[in-house]
C-alpha positions in Angstrom: -45.6 24.2 78.4 -43.8 20.6 78.2 -40.4 20.0 77.8 -39.5 18.8 74.8 -35.5 17.9 76.0 -36.7 15.2 78.7 -36.3 11.8 78.3 -39.2 9.2 78.3 -38.9 8.6 81.7 -38.6 11.8 82.6 -41.4 13.1 80.4 -43.9 10.1 81.8 -42.9 11.8 85.1 -44.1 14.9 84.0 -47.3 13.4 82.6 -48.1 12.1 86.0 -47.6 15.2 87.8 -49.3 16.9 85.4 -52.2 14.7 85.3 -52.0 15.1 89.5 -52.3 19.0 89.1 -55.8 18.7 86.9 -57.4 17.5 90.4 -56.9 21.0 91.5 -57.0 23.4 88.4 -57.9 23.5 84.9 -54.9 22.7 82.8 -54.1 23.8 79.1 -50.8 22.5 77.6 -48.8 23.9 75.4 -46.2 22.8 72.9 -42.7 22.4 73.8 -41.7 24.6 70.6 -43.8 27.5 71.1 -42.4 30.9 71.1 -42.5 33.6 73.8 -44.4 35.8 71.4 -47.3 32.9 70.9 -47.4 32.5 75.3 -48.0 36.2 75.1 -50.7 36.0 73.1 -52.4 33.2 74.8 -51.8 35.1 78.1 -53.6 38.3 76.8 -56.2 36.5 75.0 -56.9 34.2 78.4 -56.4 35.0 82.2 -54.3 32.4 83.6 -53.6 31.9 87.2 -50.2 30.0 86.7 -47.6 29.7 83.9 -45.3 26.8 83.8 -42.5 26.8 81.5 -38.9 24.6 81.5 -36.5 26.3 83.5 -34.3 27.5 80.5 -37.4 29.2 78.9 -38.3 30.7 82.1 -34.7 32.4 82.7 -34.2 33.4 79.0 -38.0 35.1 78.7 -38.6 38.5 80.0 -41.6 39.6 78.3 -43.9 37.4 80.3 -43.0 38.4 83.3 -43.1 42.1 82.2 -46.7 41.7 81.3 -47.8 40.3 84.3 -45.7 43.4 86.1 -41.9 43.2 87.0 -42.8 44.8 90.6 -46.1 43.2 91.1 -47.0 41.8 94.7 -49.9 39.4 94.1 -51.6 38.5 90.7 -50.9 35.8 88.3 -47.8 33.9 88.4 -44.9 33.2 85.9 -42.7 30.0 87.0 -40.5 27.6 86.0 -39.8 23.8 86.4 -37.1 21.0 85.8 -37.4 17.5 85.9 -33.9 16.5 85.6 -30.8 17.0 87.9 -30.2 20.6 87.6 -27.0 22.3 89.3 -25.7 25.6 89.9 -23.6 25.5 86.6 -26.6 25.2 84.4 -28.8 28.2 85.5 -25.5 30.4 86.1 -25.3 33.7 87.8 -28.0 36.1 89.2 -29.0 38.3 86.2 -31.1 41.0 87.8 -34.0 39.0 88.6 -36.4 40.2 90.9 -38.1 36.9 91.8 -37.6 33.1 91.1 -39.7 30.5 91.3 -38.4 27.1 90.0 -40.1 24.0 90.8 -38.5 20.5 91.0 -40.8 18.4 89.6 -38.3 15.5 89.3 -37.5 15.4 92.8 -41.3 15.6 94.1 -44.0 13.0 94.0 -47.2 14.1 92.2 -48.7 14.8 95.6 -45.9 16.8 96.7 -46.1 19.2 93.4 -49.9 19.3 93.8 -48.9 20.7 97.6 -46.6 23.1 96.2 -48.8 24.5 93.5 -51.9 24.7 95.5 -49.9 27.3 97.2 -48.7 29.4 94.1 -52.4 29.2 92.3 -54.6 30.7 95.7 -53.5 34.0 97.4 -55.0 33.0 100.2 -52.4 30.1 100.7 -49.6 31.9 99.4 -48.0 32.7 103.1 -47.6 31.0 106.1 -47.2 27.4 106.8 -50.7 25.9 107.7 -51.7 25.4 103.7 -48.7 22.7 103.5 -50.1 20.9 106.5 -53.1 18.9 107.4 -56.0 21.1 109.4 -55.2 19.0 112.4 -51.5 19.3 112.7 -50.4 21.7 115.6 -47.7 24.2 115.1 -44.8 24.8 117.5 -43.7 28.6 118.0 -41.3 30.3 120.1 -39.9 34.2 119.6 -36.1 34.1 119.7 -34.6 36.8 121.7 -31.0 38.1 121.9 -28.5 35.9 123.9 -30.1 32.6 123.2 -28.5 29.0 122.8 -29.3 26.8 120.2 -28.6 23.2 121.9 -31.7 22.9 123.8 -33.9 23.8 121.0 -32.2 21.1 118.9 -33.3 18.4 121.6 -36.8 19.9 121.7 -37.5 19.3 118.2 -35.9 16.1 117.8 -38.2 15.0 120.9 -41.4 16.0 119.4 -43.9 13.1 118.8 -44.6 14.3 115.4 -40.9 13.4 114.5 -41.2 9.8 115.4 -44.8 9.2 114.5 -45.1 11.2 111.1 -41.6 9.0 110.1 -38.9 11.7 110.1 -36.5 10.4 112.8 -34.5 9.1 109.9 -33.7 12.9 108.9 -32.7 14.0 112.3 -29.2 15.1 110.8 -30.5 17.3 108.2 -33.2 18.6 110.8 -30.2 19.6 112.8 -28.4 21.3 109.9 -31.4 23.4 108.9 -31.9 24.7 112.3 -28.1 25.4 112.6 -28.5 27.5 109.5 -31.8 29.0 110.6 -30.2 30.1 114.2 -27.2 31.4 112.2 -29.3 33.6 109.7 -30.4 35.4 113.1 -27.3 35.4 115.1 -24.5 35.2 112.5 -26.1 37.5 109.8 -29.0 38.9 111.0 -31.1 41.0 113.7 -29.6 39.4 116.7 -25.7 39.4 115.6 -24.8 42.8 117.2 -26.7 41.7 120.3 -25.3 38.0 120.8 -23.9 37.3 124.3 -25.0 40.9 125.8 -27.7 40.4 127.7 -31.4 39.5 127.6 -33.7 41.9 125.5 -37.3 41.7 125.9 -37.8 42.5 122.0 -37.8 39.2 120.2 -35.5 38.9 117.3 -37.1 36.5 115.3 -40.4 34.5 115.4 -39.8 30.8 114.4 -42.5 28.1 114.0 -42.4 24.2 113.2 -44.8 21.7 112.4 -44.3 18.0 111.1 -47.5 15.7 109.5 -47.2 12.9 107.0 -46.9 14.9 104.0 -44.3 18.0 105.3 -42.2 19.1 107.9 -41.9 23.1 107.9 -40.0 25.4 109.6 -40.8 29.1 109.3 -38.7 32.0 110.6 -39.9 35.6 110.1 -37.6 38.7 111.1 -36.7 42.0 110.0 -34.3 43.1 107.1 -34.5 46.8 106.9 -32.1 47.2 104.0 -33.5 44.3 101.9 -35.1 44.5 98.8 -36.4 41.9 96.6 -33.0 41.5 94.1 -31.3 41.1 97.5 -33.8 38.4 98.4 -33.3 36.6 95.0 -29.5 37.0 95.2 -29.2 35.6 98.8 -31.1 32.4 97.8 -29.6 32.2 94.0 -28.0 28.6 93.7 -24.2 28.8 93.5 -20.7 27.2 94.6 -19.0 30.6 95.3 -19.9 30.8 98.9 -20.8 27.1 100.2 -20.8 27.5 103.9 -23.2 30.6 103.8 -26.3 29.9 105.8 -28.9 30.4 102.8 -26.6 28.1 100.6 -26.4 25.6 103.3 -30.3 25.5 103.3 -30.7 25.0 99.8 -28.4 21.9 99.8 -30.3 20.3 102.5 -33.9 21.7 102.3 -36.7 19.9 100.0 -38.2 23.2 99.1 -37.4 26.9 100.4 -39.8 29.8 100.0 -38.6 33.5 100.8 -41.2 36.3 100.8 -40.3 40.0 101.3 -43.4 42.2 101.9 -43.7 45.4 100.2 -43.5 48.1 102.2 -42.2 46.4 105.3 -38.9 45.5 106.4 -40.1 41.8 107.7 -39.3 38.3 105.7 -40.7 35.3 106.1 -38.4 32.6 105.2 -40.3 28.8 104.7 -38.0 25.8 105.0 -39.3 22.5 104.2 -38.6 18.6 103.7 -41.1 16.0 101.7 -41.2 12.4 102.2 -39.2 12.1 98.7 -36.3 13.6 100.4 -35.2 15.0 97.0 -32.3 17.2 98.8 -31.2 13.4 100.1 -31.4 11.7 97.2 -30.0 14.6 94.8 -27.5 15.8 96.8 -25.9 18.8 95.5 -28.7 19.9 93.0 -31.3 22.8 92.5 -34.7 21.7 94.7 -37.6 24.1 94.9 -37.1 27.4 95.2 -39.5 30.3 95.6 -38.4 33.9 96.1 -40.9 36.8 95.4 -42.3 39.7 97.0 -45.8 39.8 98.4 -48.5 42.7 99.5 -48.6 42.5 103.1 -52.3 41.5 102.8 -51.7 38.2 101.6 -49.3 37.4 105.3 -52.5 35.5 106.9 -50.5 33.9 109.9 -49.1 36.5 112.1 -45.7 36.0 112.6 -45.0 37.0 116.3 -48.7 35.2 117.2 -48.7 33.0 120.4 -50.8 29.8 121.2 -54.5 31.6 122.6 -58.1 31.6 121.4 -57.3 33.3 117.9 -54.6 30.9 116.9 -55.9 27.4 118.1 -53.2 25.3 116.1 -50.4 27.0 118.1 -48.3 25.3 120.8 -45.5 26.9 122.8 -42.1 25.0 121.8 -41.2 23.2 124.7 -37.4 24.1 125.8 -35.6 23.6 128.8 -34.6 26.6 131.2 -32.0 29.0 130.5 -30.2 30.8 132.7 -28.9 34.4 131.0 -25.3 35.0 131.5 -22.9 36.8 130.0 -20.3 34.7 128.2 -17.0 35.8 127.0 -17.1 37.6 123.5 -13.9 35.3 122.4 -15.7 32.1 123.6 -18.7 33.2 121.5 -16.7 34.1 118.3 -14.8 30.7 118.8 -18.1 28.7 118.9 -19.5 30.6 115.7 -16.1 30.1 114.0 -16.5 26.2 114.6 -19.5 26.1 113.0 -18.8 27.8 110.3 -15.9 25.7 110.1 -17.9 22.7 110.2 -20.1 23.6 107.4 -17.0 24.0 104.9 -15.6 21.1 106.2 -18.7 18.8 105.3 -18.6 20.4 101.8 -15.3 19.4 101.1 -15.6 16.1 102.7 -18.6 15.3 100.2 -16.6 16.5 97.3 -13.6 14.4 98.5 -16.1 11.3 98.7 -17.1 12.1 94.8 -13.8 12.4 93.8 -12.7 9.2 95.3 -15.9 7.0 94.4 -14.9 8.3 90.5 -11.0 7.1 90.8 -12.2 3.8 92.2 -14.7 3.2 89.5 -12.2 4.4 86.9 -9.7 1.7 88.2 -12.3 -0.6 88.3 -13.1 -0.3 84.7 -9.5 -0.1 83.5 -8.6 -3.4 85.3 -11.5 -5.1 84.0 -10.9 -4.1 80.5 -12.8 -1.4 79.5 -15.9 1.6 80.7 -19.2 -0.1 82.1 -17.9 -3.8 81.7 -17.5 -4.3 85.5 -20.2 -4.3 88.1 -21.0 -1.5 89.8 -19.2 -1.1 93.2 -21.0 -0.6 96.4 -21.4 3.1 97.6 -19.0 4.1 100.3 -19.6 4.4 103.8 -18.6 7.9 104.0 -22.1 9.4 104.8 -22.7 7.2 107.7 -19.5 8.2 109.4 -20.0 11.9 108.3 -23.7 11.8 109.8 -22.2 10.1 113.1 -19.5 12.9 113.7 -22.1 15.2 113.1 -24.3 13.6 115.6 -21.5 13.5 118.1 -20.4 17.1 117.5 -23.7 18.5 118.0 -24.1 16.3 121.4 -20.6 17.9 122.5 -21.9 21.4 122.0 -25.2 20.7 123.9 -23.1 19.1 126.7 -20.7 22.2 126.7 -23.8 24.4 127.1 -25.4 22.4 129.9 -22.0 22.9 131.9 -22.3 26.7 131.1 -25.6 26.5 132.7 -24.8 24.4 135.8 -22.0 26.7 136.4 -24.0 29.6 136.2 -26.7 28.1 138.7 -24.0 26.8 141.1 -22.3 30.7 141.2 -25.9 32.1 141.7 -26.3 29.9 144.7 -23.0 30.9 145.9 -21.9 27.2 145.9 -18.6 26.0 146.9 -15.4 26.5 144.8 -14.6 22.9 144.5 -18.0 22.1 143.0 -17.7 24.8 140.4 -14.3 23.6 139.4 -15.2 20.2 139.3 -17.7 21.3 136.4 -15.5 23.6 134.7 -12.7 20.8 134.3 -15.1 18.7 132.9 -16.3 21.2 130.4 -12.8 22.2 129.4 -12.2 18.3 128.9 -14.8 18.0 126.8 -13.7 21.5 124.8 -10.4 20.0 124.4 -12.0 16.8 122.6 -14.1 18.5 120.5 -10.8 20.7 119.1 -8.7 17.4 118.7 -11.9 16.5 116.5 -11.8 19.5 114.5 -8.1 19.3 114.2 -8.2 15.9 113.0 -10.9 17.0 110.2 -9.1 19.6 109.0 -5.7 17.6 108.6 -8.2 15.6 106.3 -9.3 18.8 104.6 -6.0 19.9 104.0 -4.4 16.6 102.4 -7.6 17.1 100.3 -6.8 20.4 98.9 -3.3 19.7 98.9 -3.9 16.8 96.3 -5.9 19.2 94.3 -3.7 22.3 93.9 -0.9 19.6 93.0 0.1 20.0 89.1 -0.7 17.4 87.1 2.4 15.0 86.1 
């Protein structure tokens, strides 16, 4: 169903996407002014695999979804799309939806839209990450256990040859952010939360997979959430500005597409986070991108989550990681580290908001000085983005160095090394931690000034 509200430019973009989809499916266009009753009659007369309507129709129409079955776990799909910049304020709050499939045709290229829609059309391609990759692309895997750190995994993934050969190195900051959020889902919000820092467990808490090629980069995380329902899944990934620092909302801002599957009669969930060459999340930060949340039948899971490399999984490779020696950190230090990460997430959001406010005020001042709105040439974009990314890189590098110091100290204690050598490393670690705290305090001061300015009553 075409969107009659689109501008000519956006309508042409939608036309290109539709023409690309004709290569993989038979397309029937319906007029934009069609009523839900007319759509229902078409569906009842002709079986469709996928019905796409504009996003505002998708959220307002309920009879089409009910016709297919509200609690279905396979079969036809009813989805929405948008070609304009869509925000959480546009779609409103979660209104008892049991699934949400919203495609960002405005942020994707036509080939990327084909890649996503092909998974929607065929049940065999609905889960896993192989349908999103080329047949020869290797998939790196790792099981996440209790009491595991994150620093070495960041460097292991960024050091993979696919990052440089496929042209993903320029999005290294985004990759770090996504990995931090995925790690937080397990060790801050998920099954590894209660066991962090309490020794090594032989039972994996999550299965992690990563792959990248020229057409996409994907992260896959499988873990158990026994208390989750389809509605819980939709609520967790519903775009909102109320909890900007939550891990799921963090992924919504930095990923180009997200797919979350719950399994019927099974506590496992499958989360797939992807980046695309078009970089919609980077170009249109703060808008809604492709979100796909639904419940599927366990029979549709074609890639076992905890599988390891072997004859039955020739594409899998073990993720190269540096050896980590098990130790029992002090709970206070663990809590402090997680608190710093959460604060950093909130600080990044506030800084971006501050940058937008400053840019708007500078634009207004320049227009007024030049004699009117739109008479002055556009000002160059501020360089705050580069500064923010540089700070993120330095922060994660410091966290990694502190982790390496902890590992070295644990090794020395295990070998009964001299106290002088251990004390030297401990002082270096404390000095670096002190510098890190100083960075956070300076950042907090900037955020506080910004908040005080916003809370000040107008004069």
